[in-house]
C-alpha positions in Angstrom: 15.0 48.5 -1.9 18.0 46.6 -0.4 15.9 45.7 2.7 13.1 44.5 0.4 15.5 42.2 -1.5 16.9 40.9 1.8 13.4 40.1 3.0 12.6 38.3 -0.3 15.9 36.4 -0.2 15.2 35.4 3.5 11.7 34.2 2.6 13.1 32.1 -0.3 15.7 30.5 2.0 13.1 29.7 4.6 10.9 28.1 1.9 13.8 26.0 0.6 14.5 24.8 4.2 10.9 24.0 4.9 10.3 21.8 1.8 12.1 20.2 -1.1 11.3 22.1 -4.3 13.0 23.9 -7.2 9.9 26.0 -8.0 10.2 29.8 -7.8 14.0 29.4 -7.4 16.1 31.7 -9.6 19.7 31.7 -10.8 21.9 28.7 -10.6 19.9 27.2 -7.7 17.1 26.1 -10.1 19.4 23.5 -11.7 19.2 20.2 -9.9 22.6 18.9 -10.9 24.2 22.1 -9.4 22.8 21.3 -6.0 24.1 17.7 -5.4 22.7 15.7 -2.5 19.8 18.0 -1.8 17.1 15.4 -2.5 18.9 12.8 -0.4 19.3 15.3 2.5 15.6 16.2 2.5 14.6 12.5 2.3 16.6 11.7 5.5 15.4 14.9 7.3 11.7 14.0 6.5 11.8 10.4 7.5 14.3 10.3 10.5 11.8 11.8 13.0 9.6 8.7 12.4 12.3 6.1 12.9 11.3 5.3 16.5 7.6 4.9 15.6 8.6 2.7 12.6 9.6 0.1 15.3 7.0 0.7 18.0 4.1 0.7 15.5 5.0 -2.8 14.5 3.5 -4.5 17.5 0.2 -5.5 15.9 -1.4 -8.6 14.3 -1.2 -7.0 10.8 2.6 -7.1 11.1 2.6 -10.9 11.8 0.3 -11.6 8.9 2.4 -9.4 6.6 5.6 -11.2 7.5 4.1 -14.6 6.7 2.4 -13.5 3.5 5.3 -11.5 2.2 7.8 -14.3 2.9 6.0 -16.6 0.6 5.1 -13.8 -1.9 8.8 -12.8 -2.1 10.3 -16.3 -1.9 8.3 -18.2 -4.5 8.7 -15.7 -7.4 12.4 -15.3 -6.6 12.9 -19.1 -6.7 10.9 -19.2 -10.0 13.2 -16.6 -11.6 16.2 -18.3 -10.2 15.2 -21.6 -11.8 15.1 -19.8 -15.1 18.5 -18.2 -14.6 20.0 -21.4 -13.4 19.3 -23.1 -16.7 20.2 -20.2 -18.9 23.4 -18.9 -17.3 25.4 -22.2 -17.2 24.2 -22.8 -13.5 26.0 -19.7 -12.3 23.0 -18.3 -10.4 21.3 -20.8 -8.0 19.0 -20.8 -5.1 21.7 -19.7 -2.6 22.6 -16.6 -4.6 18.9 -15.7 -5.0 18.2 -16.0 -1.3 21.4 -14.2 -0.3 20.5 -11.3 -2.7 16.9 -11.0 -1.5 18.0 -11.2 2.2 20.7 -8.6 1.7 18.3 -6.1 0.1 15.5 -6.8 2.7 17.8 -6.2 5.6 19.5 -3.1 4.2 16.2 -1.4 3.0 14.3 -2.3 6.2 16.9 -0.7 8.4 18.2 2.2 6.3 15.6 3.2 3.6 13.4 6.2 3.7 10.4 4.0 2.6 10.6 0.5 4.2 7.3 -0.5 2.6 9.0 -1.0 -0.8 9.9 -4.6 -1.1 13.3 -5.2 -2.8 14.5 -8.5 -4.2 14.9 -10.6 -7.4 12.7 -9.7 -10.4 12.0 -11.5 -13.6 13.5 -8.6 -15.5 16.9 -9.0 -13.9 16.7 -12.7 -14.8 16.0 -11.7 -18.4 18.9 -9.2 -18.3 21.4 -11.7 -16.8 20.8 -14.5 -19.2 20.8 -12.2 -22.2 24.2 -10.9 -21.2 25.3 -14.6 -20.8 24.2 -15.3 -24.4 26.3 -12.3 -25.6 29.4 -13.2 -23.5 29.2 -16.9 -24.5 29.9 -15.8 -28.1 33.3 -14.6 -27.0 34.5 -16.4 -23.8 32.0 -17.8 -21.3 34.7 -17.7 -18.5 34.4 -13.9 -18.5 30.8 -13.9 -17.4 31.1 -13.6 -13.7 33.8 -10.8 -13.8 31.9 -9.0 -16.6 28.7 -9.1 -14.6 30.6 -7.8 -11.6 31.9 -4.8 -13.5 28.4 -4.2 -15.0 27.1 -4.0 -11.4 30.0 -1.7 -10.4 29.3 0.7 -13.2 25.5 0.5 -12.5 26.2 1.4 -8.8 28.2 4.5 -9.9 25.4 5.5 -12.2 22.9 5.0 -9.4 24.9 7.2 -7.1 25.1 9.8 -9.7 21.4 9.8 -10.4 20.6 10.1 -6.6 23.2 12.8 -5.9 22.1 14.9 -8.9 18.4 14.7 -7.8 17.4 13.1 -11.1 14.7 10.9 -9.4 12.6 14.0 -9.5 11.7 13.2 -13.1 9.7 10.2 -11.9 6.9 12.7 -11.2 6.3 12.7 -14.9 5.5 9.0 -15.0 1.8 8.5 -15.8 -0.4 5.4 -16.2 0.3 5.5 -19.9 3.8 4.1 -19.3 3.2 2.3 -16.0 0.2 0.3 -17.4 2.3 -0.6 -20.5 5.1 -1.6 -18.2 2.8 -3.7 -16.0 1.3 -5.4 -19.1 4.8 -6.1 -20.4 5.8 -7.7 -17.1 2.6 -9.8 -17.0 3.1 -11.1 -20.6 6.8 -12.0 -19.9 5.8 -13.9 -16.8 3.1 -15.8 -18.6 5.6 -16.7 -21.3 8.1 -17.9 -18.6 5.4 -20.1 -17.0 4.7 -21.7 -20.4 8.5 -22.2 -21.0 8.8 -23.9 -17.6 6.1 -26.4 -18.6 7.6 -26.9 -22.1 10.9 -27.8 -20.4 9.1 -30.5 -18.5 7.8 -32.0 -21.7 11.3 -31.7 -23.3 13.2 -33.3 -20.5 10.8 -35.8 -19.0 8.4 -36.7 -21.7 4.6 -36.4 -22.0 3.7 -38.0 -18.7 5.8 -35.6 -16.7 4.7 -32.7 -18.8 1.0 -33.3 -18.4 1.4 -33.9 -14.7 3.3 -30.7 -14.4 0.6 -28.8 -16.3 -2.1 -30.2 -14.0 -0.2 -29.1 -10.9 0.6 -25.7 -12.3 -3.0 -24.9 -13.4 -4.5 -26.2 -10.2 -2.0 -24.3 -8.1 -2.8 -21.1 -10.0 -6.5 -21.7 -9.6 -6.2 -22.3 -5.9 -4.3 -19.1 -5.1 -6.4 -17.1 -7.5 -9.6 -18.5 -5.9 -8.5 -18.0 -2.3 -7.5 -14.4 -3.0 -10.8 -13.7 -4.8 -12.7 -15.1 -1.8 -10.7 -12.9 0.4 -11.9 -9.9 -1.5 -15.5 -11.0 -1.7 -18.4 -10.7 0.8 -18.6 -14.5 1.5 -18.4 -15.5 5.2 -17.3 -13.0 7.9 -14.7 -10.2 7.5 -12.1 -12.0 9.8 -12.3 -15.2 7.8 -12.0 -13.4 4.4 -8.9 -11.6 5.8 -7.5 -14.9 6.8 -7.9 -16.3 3.3 -6.3 -13.2 1.7 -3.4 -13.2 4.1 -2.5 -16.9 3.8 -3.6 -17.9 0.3 0.0 -18.5 -0.8 0.8 -20.5 2.4 -2.3 -22.8 2.0 -1.9 -23.3 -1.8 1.8 -23.9 -1.7 1.8 -26.5 1.2 -1.2 -28.4 -0.3 0.2 -28.7 -3.9 3.7 -29.5 -2.9 2.3 -32.3 -0.7 0.0 -33.3 -3.5 3.0 -33.8 -5.9 4.4 -36.4 -3.5 1.4 -38.6 -3.3 2.3 -42.2 -4.0 1.0 -44.0 -7.1 0.8 -42.9 -10.7 1.6 -39.3 -9.8 4.8 -40.3 -8.1 5.9 -42.4 -11.1 5.6 -39.2 -13.3 8.9 -38.2 -11.7 8.2 -34.4 -11.8 11.4 -32.4 -11.6 12.2 -30.7 -8.3 14.0 -27.4 -7.5 17.8 -27.9 -7.7 19.6 -26.7 -4.6 23.3 -26.2 -3.6 25.3 -26.1 -0.4 24.2 -24.0 2.6 25.7 -20.5 2.6 28.0 -21.5 -0.4 27.9 -20.4 -4.0 26.3 -22.7 -6.5 29.3 -23.1 -8.8 32.7 -24.0 -7.3 34.0 -20.5 -6.5 34.6 -18.2 -3.6 32.0 -15.5 -2.7 34.3 -12.7 -3.9 34.4 -12.4 -7.6 37.9 -11.7 -8.9 36.8 -8.6 -10.9 40.3 -7.1 -10.9 41.6 -9.8 -13.2 39.2 -8.8 -16.1 41.0 -7.3 -19.1 40.7 -3.5 -19.5 38.8 -3.5 -22.7 36.1 -5.6 -21.2 35.8 -3.3 -18.2 34.9 -0.4 -20.6 32.6 -2.7 -22.6 30.6 -3.2 -19.3 29.9 0.6 -19.1 26.9 0.6 -21.5 25.5 -2.6 -19.9 25.7 -0.8 -16.5 23.9 2.2 -17.9 21.1 0.0 -19.3 20.8 -1.7 -16.0 20.5 1.7 -14.3 17.7 2.7 -16.7 15.9 -0.5 -15.9 16.2 0.0 -12.1 15.5 3.8 -12.4 12.0 2.9 -13.8 11.4 -0.5 -12.1 12.5 0.4 -8.6 10.9 3.9 -8.5 7.6 2.6 -10.0 7.7 -0.1 -7.3 8.0 2.6 -4.7 5.2 4.6 -6.2 2.8 1.6 -6.2 3.7 0.9 -2.6 2.7 4.5 -1.8 -0.3 4.7 -4.1 -2.9 7.2 -3.2 -5.5 4.5 -2.3 -3.3 3.7 0.8 -3.9 6.3 3.7 -0.2 6.7 4.4 0.9 9.3 7.1 4.7 9.0 6.9 6.9 10.4 4.1 9.1 8.3 1.8 12.3 9.2 -0.1 13.2 8.3 -3.6 16.7 9.9 -3.9 18.1 8.3 -0.7 16.5 4.9 -1.5 18.0 4.9 -5.1 21.4 5.7 -3.5 21.0 2.7 -1.3 20.0 0.6 -4.3 23.4 1.5 -5.8 25.1 0.3 -2.6 23.3 -3.1 -2.7 24.0 -3.4 -6.4 27.8 -2.8 -5.7 27.8 -5.4 -2.9 25.7 -7.9 -4.9 28.0 -7.5 -7.9 31.3 -8.3 -6.2 29.7 -11.3 -4.4 28.4 -12.7 -7.7 24.7 -12.3 -6.8 21.8 -11.3 -9.1 21.2 -7.6 -8.5 18.1 -6.9 -6.3 15.7 -4.0 -7.0 12.2 -2.9 -6.3 9.5 -5.5 -6.9 6.6 -4.1 -8.9 4.3 -7.0 -8.2 5.2 -7.4 -4.5 5.6 -3.8 -3.3 1.9 -2.8 -3.3 1.1 -6.3 -1.8 3.3 -5.5 1.2 1.4 -2.2 1.8 -1.9 -4.0 1.2 -1.0 -6.7 3.8 -0.4 -3.9 6.4 -3.6 -2.1 5.5 -6.7 -2.3 7.8 -9.7 -2.6 5.5 -13.3 -2.0 6.3 -16.2 -3.2 4.1 -19.0 -0.6 4.2 -22.5 -0.9 3.0 -23.8 1.4 0.2 -27.6 1.4 -0.2 -29.1 2.8 -3.3 -32.9 3.4 -3.3 -34.9 2.2 -6.3 -38.1 3.5 -7.9 -40.2 0.7 -6.3 -39.4 2.2 -2.8 -39.8 0.3 0.4 -37.3 -2.6 0.8 -36.6 -2.7 -2.9 -33.0 -1.3 -2.6 -29.6 -2.1 -4.0 -27.0 -3.1 -1.5 -23.4 -2.8 -2.6 -20.2 -3.5 -0.6 -17.6 -0.7 -0.6 -14.1 -1.5 0.6 -12.4 1.3 2.4 -8.8 1.5 3.5 -8.9 2.8 7.0 -5.2 2.8 8.0 -1.8 1.4 7.2 0.6 0.0 9.8 3.7 1.8 8.6 6.8 0.2 10.1 10.1 -1.6 9.3 9.8 -4.8 11.3 7.9 -6.9 8.7 10.4 -6.2 6.0 13.3 -6.9 8.4 12.0 -10.1 9.8 11.2 -11.3 6.2 14.8 -10.7 5.3 16.0 -12.7 8.4 13.6 -15.5 7.4 15.3 -15.6 4.0 18.7 -15.9 5.7 17.3 -18.8 7.7 16.1 -20.4 4.5 19.8 -20.6 3.3 20.5 -23.2 6.1 20.6 -26.9 5.1 17.3 -28.1 6.6 15.4 -25.4 4.8 17.2 -26.0 1.5 16.3 -29.7 1.7 12.7 -28.7 2.2 12.9 -26.4 -0.9 14.2 -29.3 -2.8 10.8 -31.1 -2.4 9.1 -28.3 -4.4 8.2 -29.4 -8.0 9.1 -27.1 -10.9 5.4 -27.1 -11.8 4.6 -25.0 -8.7 7.0 -22.3 -10.0 5.2 -22.3 -13.4 2.0 -21.7 -11.4 3.8 -18.8 -9.6 4.6 -17.2 -13.0 1.0 -17.6 -14.0 -0.3 -15.9 -10.8 2.1 -13.0 -10.9 1.6 -12.6 -14.7 -2.1 -12.8 -14.7 -2.3 -10.5 -11.8 -0.5 -7.8 -13.8 -2.8 -8.4 -16.8 -6.2 -8.7 -15.2 -5.9 -5.6 -13.0 -4.3 -3.5 -15.8 -6.0 -0.3 -17.0 -5.3 -1.5 -20.6 -7.4 -4.6 -20.0 -10.2 -2.6 -18.4 -10.3 -0.2 -21.4 -10.4 -3.1 -23.9 -13.3 -4.7 -22.0 -15.1 -1.3 -21.9 -14.9 -1.2 -25.7 -16.5 -4.6 -26.0 -19.4 -3.8 -23.6 -22.9 -3.3 -25.0 -23.6 0.4 -24.6 -27.0 0.2 -23.0 -25.6 -1.7 -20.0 -22.8 0.9 -19.2 -23.4 3.3 -16.4 -24.3 6.7 -17.7 -21.8 8.4 -15.4 -18.9 6.3 -16.6 -16.1 8.9 -17.5 -15.0 6.9 -20.6 -18.4 7.6 -22.2 -17.3 11.3 -22.5 -14.4 10.2 -24.8 -14.9 9.2 -28.4 -14.3 5.5 -28.9 -11.8 6.2 -31.6 -9.7 8.2 -29.2 -9.8 5.3 -26.6 -8.7 2.9 -29.4 -5.8 5.3 -30.4 -4.7 5.6 -26.8 -4.7 1.8 -26.5 -2.9 1.4 -29.9 0.1 3.5 -28.7 0.3 1.5 -25.5 0.0 -1.9 -27.2 2.5 -0.9 -29.9 5.1 -0.1 -27.3 4.3 -3.4 -25.4 4.5 -5.4 -28.6 8.0 -4.0 -29.6 9.3 -4.5 -26.1 8.0 -8.1 -25.8 9.3 -8.9 -29.3 12.8 -7.6 -28.5 12.8 -9.5 -25.2 12.7 -12.8 -27.1 15.9 -12.0 -29.0 19.5 -11.4 -28.1 18.7 -7.6 -28.4 16.6 -8.0 -25.2 19.5 -6.1 -23.5 18.0 -2.9 -24.8 14.5 -3.2 -23.5 15.0 -0.7 -20.6 15.5 2.0 -23.3 12.1 1.3 -24.8 10.4 1.3 -21.4 11.9 4.7 -20.4 11.2 6.2 -23.8 7.4 5.9 -23.1 7.7 8.8 -20.5 8.9 11.6 -23.0 6.6 10.1 -25.7 3.6 10.6 -23.4 4.4 14.3 -22.7 5.8 15.4 -26.1 3.8 13.3 -28.6 0.5 12.3 -27.0 -0.8 15.9 -26.6 -0.7 16.3 -30.4 -3.3 13.6 -30.7 -5.5 14.2 -27.6 -7.1 17.1 -25.9 -6.2 17.7 -22.3 -9.6 16.7 -21.1 -9.3 13.4 -22.9 -5.9 12.7 -21.3 -7.3 13.6 -17.9 -9.8 10.7 -18.3 -7.6 8.2 -20.1 -4.5 8.8 -18.1 -3.4 9.6 -14.5 -0.2 10.7 -12.8 1.4 7.7 -11.1 3.0 9.9 -8.5 -0.2 11.5 -7.2 0.1 11.4 -3.4 1.2 14.3 -1.2 3.8 12.2 0.6 5.2 11.0 -2.7 5.4 14.4 -4.4 7.1 15.8 -1.4 10.2 13.7 -2.3 10.0 14.5 -6.0 10.2 18.3 -5.8 6.4 18.8 -6.0 4.0 18.1 -8.9 5.2 18.1 -12.5 5.2 21.2 -14.7 1.9 21.2 -16.6 0.8 22.8 -19.8 -1.2 26.1 -19.5 -4.7 24.7 -18.9 -3.6 21.4 -17.2 -4.2 20.8 -13.5 -2.7 18.0 -11.4 -6.1 17.4 -9.7 -7.7 17.2 -13.1 -6.1 13.8 -13.7 -7.4 10.5 -12.3 -11.0 10.9 -13.3 -11.5 7.2 -14.0 -9.7 6.1 -10.8 -11.8 8.4 -8.7 -15.0 7.2 -10.3 -14.0 3.5 -9.7 -13.2 4.1 -6.1 -16.4 6.1 -5.6 -18.5 3.2 -7.1 -16.7 0.2 -5.7 -14.2 1.3 -3.1 -10.5 0.4 -3.2 -9.3 -2.9 -4.7 -7.3 -5.4 -2.7 -3.8 -6.1 -4.0 -2.8 -9.5 -5.3 0.6 -10.6 -6.3 1.2 -9.0 -9.7 -1.8 -6.6 -9.5 -1.3 -2.9 -9.8 -4.6 -1.3 -8.6 -4.2 2.4 -8.1 
């Protein structure tokens, strides 16, 4: 009996050493918080053997194309968010702070992270958070803002480290498309609103001529990028030329429309506003880089605790979902990632950014999957379907297949170094030539990308389709239309509340609403839907083997649920049309 127990104990210890899991573990070992650092340790152990290949695998054309594409895809939205923060935080955050923060995150995560494919930088949601806090602090004493934001970042860093050490990132395995689609739609709507606000500002400051000229440039810029990326995903011309259009759509569109805004004549007389810049490698306001956080009164230090906690909730969802989308199942990844270690690193960058007075960087939901996409080798295969007429009467359909991904660290690192170079005076002067209208167009591109590719949009369009033209093997046909409408109602209700709150001073609490969608999905939704209905309507966001390895395995299911039962609609779409190319803002899974 004793030897049998020893053998069983020995087997259990070997299993725990071989993989990161808390399944079939008894006693105190099954509690995550009682085994601190275990997730981080396994993340490092899994990824470290690949570190050398993360460098040697980078010597390919796809890496060069990725660097150029991601530099523009990361830089332009960051500048657009900064322009919004610059106006609404009393000019505390400027271009230099935004570039410094993005470069800091890119260099740290490209060198030290367990998943270097996840792009980290400035998001629209941190812009929303920063100026909402500014509106609150302004009620009391606006001079407290820089020190208060620093302490918010310090508390957020402590919470980040606590989450990572206690293995709490494991709960991201319970995130499903119900919440991630709602979050993506929320992000898309907020970005579209920001684009409109940017154009309204042009009317308010410069009058109707400047306003209409800005609208023209913003709409045409959006149409150009959108059209080029659509062509890149089409079957027009040859594969190499389509790939060229997809890789350099942002470069082509940005250079053309920035130059267009400087054409002499009536357009020049419109005096469209340009991007405001500061001094090279110097903060925008007259201050030193180190924020004097030690001079803040004690009561304000403790007031910053709940703000730091809310910021941690936002980053817990936003950053980890970014990492999930960068490692989506449609990408044939071979190397493992690591959520716990990367979230610990995010705490470190939050701490450094806070004491330097920078906007805090985190995972970029729109850009993260685009980075993986830019490193993916695609092949367009031909699917031939015979018809009743026979002979040459056949249906030819292109099917896009992801053949391989160039998994490496160099593209992310070089992009970060390029952002540092952009902080020099010559590059800042070039940025100053960019009209604000271009950044309104950037908001529209990123926002519409999140809306157009969203599962919510696809379900709504399905409901409007005439039944006789729907493919008979469409999985949604097996669900009653009232159930689809109810599922959409829950998603849209959560989106509406979050968007509504974001337009008020209560916007500081929007991370709570976003995170609340996760327990709502698992505890409330099963009361309204059968398991088979949820398997068609919903899918696990963390559904790849390399992803689940870092999250302690698949989530605990109800009695009759199976992890491979989910994703029916996704598998059907990929079987019929292949995988979808990622655009900035799109979340195809």
